[in-house]
N, C-alpha and C positions, 0 to 999 in steps of 0.2 A: 369331355374332363371329368366329372362324375365317372364313366364309366372306369375309368381308369385306376382313380381312389380306389374304387371296390375293388379293381382285379389285385393292384397291391395289398389290400388287408386282407384280402382272403389268401392271399403268397405266403404272406407271414404265418397267420396264424396255421396255415397249413404245411410251415416249415419239418416240425418233427412230424413221421407217423402215427398212427392213435396205437401202436402198439409197436414197445422196442424190447428185444428181449436182452436178457444178459447171463451169462453166463459164471458159476461159482464150483472153486473147486477144494473140497475138503475129504479128509483123512478116514481111512474104515473108523477110527477112534474116536472124532467127531459129531458121529453120525447122530442124527435128531440130540446134537449139545448144546450149553447154550452159545455157542459163536452162529452155529445152525440156525437155531432159535429167532435171533438176533438180526441175524440178516434175511430172512424172513419176513419178521416182524418187520422191519423197515420198508421190505416194498410194499409189505400191505398196506402200512402208516400214510405211504404218499399217494396208494392209489386211491385212499378213502378221504386221503383230505382235499385232493383235488386243488389246494393250495400254488404246489410246484409247478405242476403238470396237468392243468384241467382238461387238457385235449389230449392226454397220453397217458395209456397203460404198461406199466411195467411189468413184465414174462420173466420168472429166473428157470436158470437150466440148472440142474443141479445134480454132480457128480463126487463120486466119494472111489478113493483110491488109498489103497497102505500106504503107509510110510515106506521109503525106499523104494517108492519099486515109481521111478521116473520112467520105464516104458510105458507100464497102464497111463501114467499121468498124461501125456506125450499123447497117448490114442484118445483119452477120453477128449483132451482140448483141441485134437482137430477134428471130432464130430461134432464138438460144439461150433467152429470155426463154420463150419457146411451147415451145420442149423441157422447159421445168421445173427449170432449173438454180439454185441456191439463193444463189449467192455468185459472184461473175466474179474472175480475177486477170488482172491486166496492163491491157495493155499496157506498155513500158516508152519509148514515142514521148510527149513531153507532148501533143501536138496531139491525138492520135489518146486519150491515155486521159482530155482533157479531155471530150470526147464523150462518152466510156463512161461518166467520172464522171456528165453532168447525166441518161443514161438511168436507172444505177442509184438515182442519187440518187427520180426520180421515182417508181421503180414499187419504194421500199423495197427494193435489193437491196444485199447485201452486198459494196461495190467492196474488193480487196484490192489494195495497189500497192507497186512497189519500186523505183522514182522518185526522181530529186528532183524536190521540188514547192516551187517557191518561193513558191507564194502564204503570207504568214501565217495568216489565218483558217482555222478548222476549217470543213471539212464533213461535209456527213451522210451516213452510212455509206461514208464514209470510212477505211480503213486502210490509212497509208504504214507501212512495215518501213525505207524508207531516211531517213539521218540526218536533220533537222531542218536548211535552210539557213545558218538566221540561228544554232543550237545548233553548227555546224560551224564559222561566221564567230568562233567564239569562241575556239575551237580554236588558230584561226590565228592570231587578235590573244594568246592565253596564251602559242604559241610563239614569236612574233614578239619580245614581252615577255620573253623568257626567254630567246633569242641575242642580246637588244639590237637591231635592226634599229630602223633608222632614215629611213636611204632606199630606198624599195622601188618595184619596177618589176612591173604586174602585167599580165600577158597573157592574153586571154581569148579564144575563138574564137566560140562562139556567142551568136546575138545578145542571148541573155537573161545571159549569163555577167555582163554588167554588171551586173544586178540581182542576181543571185547574190552577189557582194561590193560590196553597198553597207552591209552593213551594218560592215563592215571599214571601207570608205572613210571612213564616218561617225567610224569611232573614233581614226581614225589624228592629229586635233586633241588627244584625248585622251594621244593615247602618243606626240605629237611626234614624228608619224612622216608625215618626205616622201612623196607618190607619185606615179609617174606610171604614168599607166593607158593603153595600147593595147590595142583588137582585132589580129588577126592570124588567118590562114588559113595554110594549104602554100608557094602563093606569095610571102605576104608575110612570111613565118620571118625568112629575112634582114638584110631590110630594117628590120624592128623590133626587131631584137637590135643592129643596126649603131647605133640610135639610142641604143637603149641603152646602148654601149660608151663610147660619144660622151658620153654624161651624165654617165660615171662612176658607176653605179649598180651596184652588184655584187650585193645582194639581188632575187628574182625570184620570183615566183608567177607560175605556169605552169599557167593550168586552158582547157586544149587538150580536143578528143574523143580520146579513147585509141587511135583507130585511128589516127591524125596522129603520137602520139609519136615514132616512128623520125624522120619527119622532121623534127620539132625537134631532134631528138639529131643527125639531122644536119649542120643549120645551125650549131648549137653548136661540134660539130669546125671546120668550116669558118672560124667569125668566132676561132676560139681563145680562143673567151669557156669556157676551161676547166682556168683555175688554180687555187690556192686560193686564190684572192679570191673566188671568183663563190660563191654559193649559191643552190642550186634549187630552192623548195619547190613539190612536185605536187601539185596535188586530189586524182587519181586515186584510189580505197585497191587497186589493184592493179597496182602500178608494178615487184611483186617480177617477173611474166610480161614485162616487155621485158628486151631482153638488153643490161646495162649493162657490157659488157666494156671501150670505150672507155673507161670515166670511172675503172675502178677502178685507177690508177695513175699518176694525173695531181693528186691530193690536192684535186679538186673536192668540192665540199659536196652533195649531193642528200638531200633528204628527203620524203618521206611519209608518210599515217598508213593504219593499216588496218586493217579495222575484224574482218574475217573472225579467230574468235581461234582461231590455230592451236596453242595449246597444249594444248588444253582436252580432258579425257577425250574429249565426246561429239563433236567436230571428228574424233578419231582414229578412234572405231568408225565415225562416215558414212564416213568415206574410205576403210577397208579396204572398208568392204560394199558402198560403188560401184565400187571397182576391177575386181571380180568380173564386173562387168557389160560387155557389148560396147561399149555406148556411154553410158558416165561422162560425157563431158564435160569430166574433171578436164586440168589442166595441167600439164605436168611440170618442177619446176622444178628444178635440181639433182639430177635423179633422183631425186628425191618429188613427191609427187603434189599437186595445189593446187588448189582448188576458188574459179571466181571472184567478186568480193564480191555482183552480183548476181544469182547462178546460188545464193550461199549464203544470200543474203536470199528468193528465193524458195522456199528450201526449206525456212527457216524461216517463211514467208507461210502452207503447206498445215498446216503443226505448228501454228500458230497460230489455226489454222480448224479444226483436230480438238479443239485443247483447248475452244474457243467450243463446240462442238457437244458437247461430252462435259459441261463444264456444263451446257447447257441440258438433255440427256439426264437430268439428276438432280432439275430441279425443274418443266421445261416440257416438252408436249408440242407437237411439231412439225408440223403440218400444211401441205401444198405445194395450189398454186394454179398453173394455168398461166396465162401472163401474155401479152399482147398488147400491142402500142405502141402498137395504133389503140385502144386503150382507158386509161382513164382511175384504174384501179383497182390499187391496188398492193398487196403481200403481206404482210397484217397480221402475220405472224411476224418479219419481215424487220426490227423494230427491237429486236424479243428478242435473235434473231440476232447481230445488231450491237454489243449490248452484251456477251453473252459474252465477245465474241472480244473487247470496245476493255477488259475484266476478266481476260484472258486474260495468264498470266503463264509465258513457253516459255524452258528453257535451249536454245538454239540453235547453231550454226556461229555465229555474232556477235555470241555473248555472250547477258546476258541478254537478253529483249524484252518491256518493258514500255508499256504504250500510256496515253497520258491526250487524250482526243479523238481518237483514232482516230491521234496518231501518239507516235510513240515520241521518250520521256523521260528514259531513263537507258540507256547502253548505255557500254563504254568503247573506246577506238580505240587501237589500239598505234602508236608514234613509229618508224618509219625511217630508215637512217642507213646510207648508203653509206661500208662501209667496205674496205679492198684488195680484199678479197677478194670476199664478195659484201655483201645488204644485207641488215642484222641488224635486231631491233628493241632499241631503245636506252631506251625509256620508255612510257608512254603517259598518256592523260590520257582525265577525265572530267570531266562538266557542273559538279557541286559538290567534286570535287578538284582541278582543273586541271592546266599540268601533272607527272609525276613521272617524273622523270631517274632510270632507273638507274645510267647510264653518261655522264658527265658529259664525259668525258676525248673520246667518239664524233665530238663535234663539233667537235674539234681534233685532226687526225690527225699523229701525231708521226711520221711520215714525209715532214719535209720538210727533213730536211740541205740539197740542193741549194738552197731558197730562197734566192734573194738581196732580205734589205728596204731601202729607201732609211731612212736613219736620217737624221734632220734634228737639227742640235747649232746651239750658238751659243758663241763662246772664251769665256771665264770663267775665273779662278783660284779654285781649283783643282781647278773641274771636269773645263772642258775645257779643253786648252793646246795648240799648236802648238810641235811643237818646233821647234828650231833649223838642223837639219841638209838643209837644202836638196834634198839629194838623196834624201831617204827621199817617196814617193809612198803612196798609195791612206791606208788606215786607219794607216801604220804613223807617219803624220805628227804624229798625236795621242796625248796621255796626257794622263792626271787622273782622277779621281773616277769620273766617269762614263764611262771609255772602259772600263776595270777593271772598273765594274761590267756594263757591257753586254755586256764579255765574260764573264763569269761566268754572267748569262743566256742569253745566245747559247748556249754551253757545255750546260746544262741543261735549256733549251726545247729548240732542236738545228734553227737556222739561220744561214745567215751573213749579213753585212750590207754598207751600204757608207755611210758616213759623208761627210755634204755638210754646208755651214755655211751655216746662210741666209743667204741677199744682202743682207736690209736690217739685220739684226745686231739684230732685235726680237726677246724670246720672242713679244707677241700682246697688242695689246689692242684695245675694237671702238671703232672711228672712230664716233659717231654722227653726222656731220655727212656720211657715204657711204656710213653702211649695210652697214660692211664689218669686215673685220681684217686688220691685219697679222704680219708676222713669223712666226713657229713657225706657230704657228693657220692661217695663211693657207695656208699649207704644206699641212696636214695636212687642211683641207676640202676641199682641191682637189686633194685625193690627190696630189700631187707625191714627199709621202714617205710611207712608214710606220709609221715611229715617230719620236716627239722624243724622246731622254736627254739632256737638260739640268739644271740648276738650276732647272726649270719649278714652279708654284706652283700648286697645285690649289683653282681658284674656282670660283665661279657662272658667272659669265659664261663663264669658257672649255668645263666642264662641258655647257653647253649647244647647243655646237655643236660639239665633240669630244669624247673619251672618254680617262678618266686610270685607271692601274692602280691597287693601293694605292698609299699614300705611303712611300716607301724612306726618306724623310728628314722630324722634325717639324724645326719650327721655330715664330720669329714676327717679327715686327717690333720693330727694339733703333733704341737711336740710340748715332751713332757720333760721338764729339767730341774736342779733343785732349785728352789731362791737362792738368789747372789746373795754373798757374805754380805754385812751392811759394809758401808767404807767405814776406816779406823779415824774417829777422831781426832784431831790432831789440837795439838796445845795452841799454835796462832792458828786456829782451824775462823778465826772474825776477818780471816785476809783472802777466805775462798770466794768472799764476795765478786770482788775484783779479779779481773789476770794478772799473772807476775807482768806481764810486758803493759799495762796500763799503769800498775804501782810503779815499773819504772820510768814509765811516760810522763806520771805526778809526779815525779821527784825530778826531774829532767824538766820538768815547767815550774817544779818550783824553786831549782834551782836560777834558771834563766827568769823569772820576772824578779825575783830577790835583786840579784846585776838591774835591770834594765830599771827598778826603781831607783836603785844608786844614783846608777847614772845620770837620768832624767835628772831627779831632784837637785844635784850637781851641777845642771847645767841653766835648771830652771831659778831664775830670782826669787821667783816669789817664795822660795823653800828657804831664802836666808835671811834669817831674823836678830836682833840685834839682842844680847846674851843681859842686856845691863837697861833693861827698859827705863830707869831714873835719870840717865844720861842718854838723852835722845841725842845729842849733836857726838855722839860718838860713832868712829866707823868702823868698830869690833862689831862683825857679822857671824853667825853659829850655823851651821846644818843640822839638823835633828834625823834624818837620813846616811847616818854611818852604815859602814857595812853590816854591823852587829846589828843594827836598829832594823835596816831592812830587812834582813830577815827575820829579826823578831817581830817584825809588823807583815810579814805573810804565812811566817808561823801563826801569830794570834788570828789573825783573818779567815785562814782554813780550820783552824780548830773553833771555828766560831767563839773565839774569847774574848777578840781583842786585844789591842795591845798599848793601848793610851797615845798611840801617833796617828794624830792626822793630816793626809796630806794635804798643801794650801794650794798647789798650783793645777793648774787645768789639766796637764798632759801626764801629773802622777795618780789623778784623780780619774784620770782613764784609763790606766794601769791598775789602780785599785779598784776601778769598776767590776774591768774587763775579769780581772782574777775573783772577785767577789760572785762573779757568773757564773766563772768557772767552780768555783768554790761551792755553789746550789747545787749545780747540775753533778757532781762529781758526789756530793757526800748524797745528795735525795738520793741515786742509782745506789749507790752502796747501803745505804740504810734499807730501801725495798729490799736488794739481796741478803742484804742480814740476815733478815727474819727469816724467810726462803732456808739460807743454807745451815741457820741455828736449831731450826723447828723441825725437819724435813732429814728421815733418815736418808742416805745419799747411799744408791747401792750399785756395785758394781758387776754390768753385765755382760758375760764373754760375748753371748750369744744373741741376737736382735731377732733373727731372720732363716728360714731353709736356707737363702742364699748363702748367709756369716754362717753355716752349719758346713757348708758345701766349700767356701773357703781355706776352713784352717783343719788343721791332724790333731791339735794337743787335746780335742774334747771327740773322744766318738762315741756312732749313732748307730741304731740298729733298730730292727722292728721283728713282732712275731713271725716266728719260722712257722710257714703253710698256712698264712693267714691273706686276706686281699690285701692289705698293707704290704705285704711282701710284693704282690703278684702288680699290687700301682707303680710301685717302683722301679719291674722287671719289664713290665710292657712300657710303663711313659715313652712318648716323642719329646721331652721338654728337656732342653741340655742341662739343668742342675740337679733333676731328677735323674738323669742317666748316669749323672755324676756321682751323686749319692749313692746309684745302686753301684756301682764299680766297686769306689768304697767297701760298702758292705760288703757283696760278693767276692772281695780278696780278703777279707777278713769273718767270712761267714763261719767260722765255730767262736768267737768273741764277739760278735754284736747280735749274734740272734739270738730268742730266749723261746722258751717254749710255755710259758704262760706270760701274763702282766705280770703276778705278782713278779718272778723274777725279775721280768725288768724293770717295774717301781722301786725291787731291792737293790739293781745297779744303779739305778740314777742315785738312791739315798747315799750310794756310796761315793760319786761326786767324778766328777771329769767325764759323765756318760747321759748323751738324749736320747729318750726312749721317743720313738716316732709310733704314734698308736692311733685309732678310731676317738675322735672328742668326745662322748658319750662316758668310755671308760677311762680317759682324761677329767673330765669334770668329777664324776666319781670320786679318782683320786688324790683329785686336787681339793676337792670338800673335805676329806678326812687328813689331811696332813697337810699341815700349814708350811710345813720345811717346800713343798712340791708347788709349784706355776707352769702353766701355760707360756711358751715363748713363739710368737706371733699371731698370726689367723691362722685359716683351716686352709691346706694345703689343697683342698678338693671336695667335693660336693656328693655326697651318695644315703642311701637309706638300708638297714633294716629292713630283712622280708621273710614270709615262713615261707622253707624252700618244700617242694612236692616234688616226684618225681614226672617227668614230662607225659603231660595229657593225664593228667589226674582229675578228676570231675570234683576235686575238694576246692583246689585253687579259689574258682572264682564266688564260692560261699564264702570262703572264709577273707578271700580282701573284700565283698562286700558285708562283713562282720566288723573289719579291722576299718572301716571308712563309718560305720554305725560308730562305732567306740569311741572315736576322732573325734566328731560333731558332740556325744554327750560328755565329752571332754573325764572317761573314763581313761583311758592311757594318759592320762593327765595326769589322773590322779594317782596310778602305776609308778609314775617315774615318780612326781612328790615325795610320796613311801617309801620309796626303796635309794633314792638320793639325797634325800633333805629331811626326811624326819625317821630316819633310824639311831639317832641320842649321839653318834659316835662322830658329829659335823663339827668339822673345826671352824674357829670363830674368831675371823681374823680382823674384826672391826672391833674387838672388844679394847679396846685401849684407847681409842678415836671417839669412844661414846660418851666423856664426859668433859671433853676440851680436846678443842679443833688442833690445838701446838700442843706439842712433850716440854714437857719442864724442862728446862735449859741446866746444864749440869758442870761441872768443875773446867771435864772434859770438852764441856764447849766455848768457854770463853776463859778461860783458865790463864788464856798467854794475855789478854786484858793487865788481870793481876802482874802477871811476868813483868811487863811493860814498864807499868807504875813501878814495881821493886826496883828494877835497873833504874830507872830515870832516876832514882831516891839514891840508889848506890853512887852515882855519878857524878849525881850534884852534891853529896858528900865528900867525894874525892875531888870532883875540881871545887869543894870550898876549902877543905884542906887547902890544895891546891896554891890557891891564894891566898890562905892564910899566912902561909910559906914564904911566899914568893913576897908578899908585902914583907911581912916581918923581915929578910934579907935585904931589901930595898932600903928599909928604914935605917939599916944597921950604919950606913953614911952619914948619915946627918945625926945620928942621936950617940953616935964612938961608942957603941954597947956591943958586949959577945949577941950572938946569934940563939944562943939560950936565954939569955935574960930579956932581952928584945920579945923572944917567943913569948915567955913566961909573965913577962907585962901586957904584952897585946891580950894573952888567953884569960887574964884577971880582968882587964878590962871588958873583954867581951862578958864575960861572966855574971860582970857586977851591973853591965850599962842595961840592962832587961829595960828596954825603950826609952828610959827617960831623956828626955832635951837636955836638961839644966846641971847634967852632972858632965863634967869633964872630966878628960885623961889625964892624971894627974904625967906633967915631964913631956910628955909630949904635944906637941903642937903639930894640927894638921894644916896644911894650906890648903888654901879657900882657892880654887881656880879664876873663878869669879874677879881675885883680885890680887894676884900672884902677879907682878906685871911683868917679874921673868921669864914668865913663858907665855910672852905675847910676842909676835912677831912682828915688828918693822917693816914695809917695806921700803926701797931704794930709792922709789919717787916722793913720799912725804918727806915735806920737810918739818911738820909741827914734833920736835921734841918728845912731849908728852900725849901725842895721839900715836895711835896706830890700827890696824885692821889684824882681828885673829882668826886665824882658820883652821879650825877646829873637824881635820877631817875624819879622826878613828874615833873620839869619842864623843 
């Protein structure tokens, strides 16, 4: 049993032969170069450390061939196969690599590469450490999206460069990015760059041969395309190795990726050891050693091969066989070795090395950005993470105080106003809220600016007929301005062609209208607290209750009384609630004055109680409403909301021509707003205005409602007490500072706006230009001394009219009674009418309230003592007694 264990241990220990031969193909221009040095050093290090392959020695077989000489490369590979190599490394030339790959695939020899491979399909027996181009295109796309690039030029040099960028080109539609693609070489660099400059493209991806980058840099400097507007993204992983001295202090943006993980312990350890070698192949960058990407990949590829051998050593016995290109026999163990290499995991100079179907699938690349002194790492990118920026400010250099930006604006009170002083020039000509805001932002961000007015005095609206824009939007799209600071609304249409910062002011669309005229005060306005139908119901109730009281008093025996209390045995009774007394009782109680009549029966008291309660509620309600109606000014408001405006045609309405409010109604899907837009579109010449001042003037003329943004509406309302806002806001939006697409200023200005908002500076500026200008309308002056207005004759004059009319009526009735009584007494006294009236008048004038004075010659009958007026029923037998029914007196 012990012998079997020892035998198996010996077989496992001897799974790998003591010497393994590996081949390498390099081009003639790479002879004794950094890539070959890295390959040799990796094999030397593995053999020396003895940690990966303790019982095996690696021996390299290197061949050099000219570029594009595929025939000689084929002969070299066949010779290496006959020499017994177990793997072949290289070459980096794509044409030679294709031929070497076909031979290795035919004889099952692992082929390990460190070059760009544009083919998407997996290859048998191919191991490539260079990141896949489709994954790299994802990195370019993600960084472009992070930097908000919307107009990009791609310059490629090699014929296959267009295929390298095809995934990026196809994704341009998804990113809404306009791409301009040109092929160039050192002789045509300046021509291509000049065409890009004429097209006003400032974001450029450069995919050139690293050996020609210095020539490309020279062309940039000659064309002066090296200011802050330009941003170059290079596809080379070794941008650090180039001299960027001419670009460090002019604010040009240069970005690149780096595959070598210079911050890892593995990198520091390997670099320290390589420095001790005479031909290390290292570059010196700012006094520090640096290994180029292809050299680092070659180093990692050798270690990946060694890790595959180690795993195979633990479970498989490797047999060798000399192969010949003249034979069709393949290596039987080649597939096993390839699978073990494909499953290897290595911590290399380029980070973690993992493979899937021979391609590197997981890696991390650093994002580099040229700053004032050196090119630095500002973040990283991973396939499963995306862009991760550790220094967001690196893309917006703060050393830009000497840069002068062209700021486009539009004159609009109180945002931007031109001073009346003709001697002022430059930016000093302007004042307003936006001017102060721009000054605060410029001080915080650090730039100079030059203010210009937009030529057509328009904010910018899309014109479907010409498929173009006008106003400020057009100026930004054509790059004639760097910023636009005005009362410019952020909306979808504008955001699709230009960029906006964070909003510095929030607002909505409101309706400006002239203050409704006061309701004219009527003489009988004291009747307004109750509606006309209520007054009619009260009158009906007054008549109904009066007759009810009269009828119930006649039926109830308790309402009849003896008119002669001294004659208790008499049957003469009378009822106090005659028709006139019933109406007088109801009238007196309704007016809260009493009448001298008191119900005695329960039924009449119930009627009286109900009437008292009715009067209490009516009079209380009337009194409560009377104060409001007489002290509060009543307004006639023809419209209360946008729906009221849309449902009528007497009052016209419109908005600013070429503004975002017009675009809102034009593009709205809400029925009411669509109806309003159809109305405005059919009356385009009469309802649209050129400026806000024209719209406000139209409102003051009457019968016109102006749809405008709430901030401007607030400004107008606070300065003219004849203007008011109708209803609430129709939408919600914001004002922002506009920039061209992909502008590097957008994010910096957004941060400045947020900081100004948090500090309250924007609110201070708002109060300065809206409320503290000295011309604000004080609407509450009338109510400072008292909450209620004093009542005038126009408010309660009707009461005096009623009193005077009542007095006049009483005089007329008194005269009528006087005449009627005089005529009645003619039959008794046998006098003429004139003498009777004169005697009655003389008596009335002398009577002055004396009870003892008696009218001469005229004997008035007492009702209580006059037997002639007594009615005796037929069923009464007593001759001297009778019952007196007084129905009407």
